[in-house]
N, C-alpha and C positions, 0 to 999 in steps of 0.2 A: 160469659157464664161463671156464675159464682154460687157457692153454697155457703150459707151464713147461718150462724147460730146467734140468737138473742135470748139470753136467759138470766134468771136471778139465782144466785146461790148464797149459802151461808159462808161465814168465814171459814169453815172447815170443808167447803166445796160440796155440800149436799144440796140437791135440788128439790128434794121432798124429805119430810122428816121420818122417823121410824115407822109410823103408822101410814106413810104414804101422803100425809097431809101437806097442804100448802098454805094453811092459814097464816104462818109466820110471814109470808110474803106481803101481807096487807096489814100488819100490826103497827107499823111506824106511822106517825101523825102525818097526814097529807091534807091540810085544810083546803088547799086550792085544787085538789084532785088532779094533780100533775101526773101525767101518764109516762113520765120519764123517758120520752123520745119513742114510745112504742108506736103511735100513729104515724109519725114520719118514717120509722123504719118499715112498717107495713106498706106505706106508700111506695117504698123502694123495691119491693119484692113482687115476683110474679105469681108465686104459688108457695104453699107450705107442704112439707113431708114431715108427717109425725108418726110415731109408733102407736101401736094398738093400746098400750097401757095409757099413754098421754091422752089419746082419742076418748078412752073409756072414762078417764078422770074428768075431762072436759065435758062429756055428756052427763056426768054426775052433778055438775054445778047447776043443771037446769037453765031456765031463762032463755034469753035471745042468743042465737048463735053469734059468736064474737067476730067472725071473719067474713070479709067480703071477697076475698081472694079464693081461688080453688085450693081445696085441701085434699092431699092424698095420704091415705093411711096405709102405711107399711105394715103388713101382717101375713104370716102364714096360717094363723089359726082362726082369724075372723072371717066369716064366709059371706056376710052381707052387712051393709050400712043399715042402722035402724030406719025404718020408714020415714019418720019425720025429717031425717037429714040426708036422705038420698040425693037431694039436689044441691047439698052443700059439701059433700065429701064423697070421695070414691076410693075403693080399695086398689093397691098396687103392690105387686110382688117382685122380688128380685134382690140381687146384691146391690150395694150402693152404686157401683159402676152401672149396672143395668138400669136402676130407677133414674139415675142422673141423665143417662143416655135417652131413656124413653121420654122424660119430661122435656129435656132440650129439644128433642125432635118434634115435640108438640108446641114449640115456641116458648116454653117457660125457661128463661135464661137465669133468673136470680131466684134461688130456691132458699126458703127459710126452713132450716132443719131443726126439729124440736122433738124433745124427749130424751131421757138418758141413754137407753140402749141404742137408739137410732143415732144419736150424736156420736156415741162411742164407736158404732160400726163405721159411720162416715169418716171419723178420724183415723181409724185403723186402716181404712182404705185410701188414706191421704187426700180425702175429698172435701175438707173444710177449708175454705178460702179466707174466711173472716170469722171472728167471734166478738160479740159484744156482750161482755159479762158484767153483771151488776152484783157487787158483793154487799149483803146486808150485814149489819153488825150484830150477828147472832151466831153461837156455836150450837149446833144441833146434836152433836155427839153420836151421830149415826143417821141413816136413812139411805136415800138414793143417791149415789155419787154422780157428779157430773163427769169425771174422767175415769177410764179404766186402764188396763195395761195396754201398752203399745209395743209393737216389735222393735221399733227404733224411735228416737226422739223426733218430734215435729217442732220446728222452730217458727215463731211468729214474730212479727215486728210491731211494737206498740204504736198505734196511730194517735190516739189521745186518751186522756183520763179526765173524768168530770166528777164533781161531788153534786149529788142529787139530794134533795130534801135535807140537806145538812148532815147526812149520815151514810148515804149509799154511795159507794165508789164504782162508777161505771168506766170499764176499760174497754177500748176498741183495739183489737189485734188483726193484723193481716199477714198472710204467708207471703 
């Protein structure tokens, strides 16, 4: 059983800009359309847990649904998944411990945890086992931070670091 983060950040650790935008994630030249390991990562997980804000941002992109794995949207305020996505995502409630237990009981053992507040709550609960963080060479100067306050330090071991597209530093950490 593992809870894993796979995310891109700015050099100053923001995952969205001051307006909540993500355009900066796709501004680097990528002539060969390298997915930077995302497909292989997705093949390694059983399901996704994302927060409402991340889900709503994703819905705002339009186009084809990007995930073939089950998606669980963690929300206390969202009451229904929009009609066109009801076969793609489902709502889930509870603490990080409860959500992890519910999904593990359903056979989902490797969970991709996504979204700023969701990642922070799972970190605070000590329930992130691995983090794959790709740092892009940009300072946003504000926005949605990847990390929040913790009651005590959480130590991770560096597994590997790679250079992607000549300018993105991807680091894989494990607890």
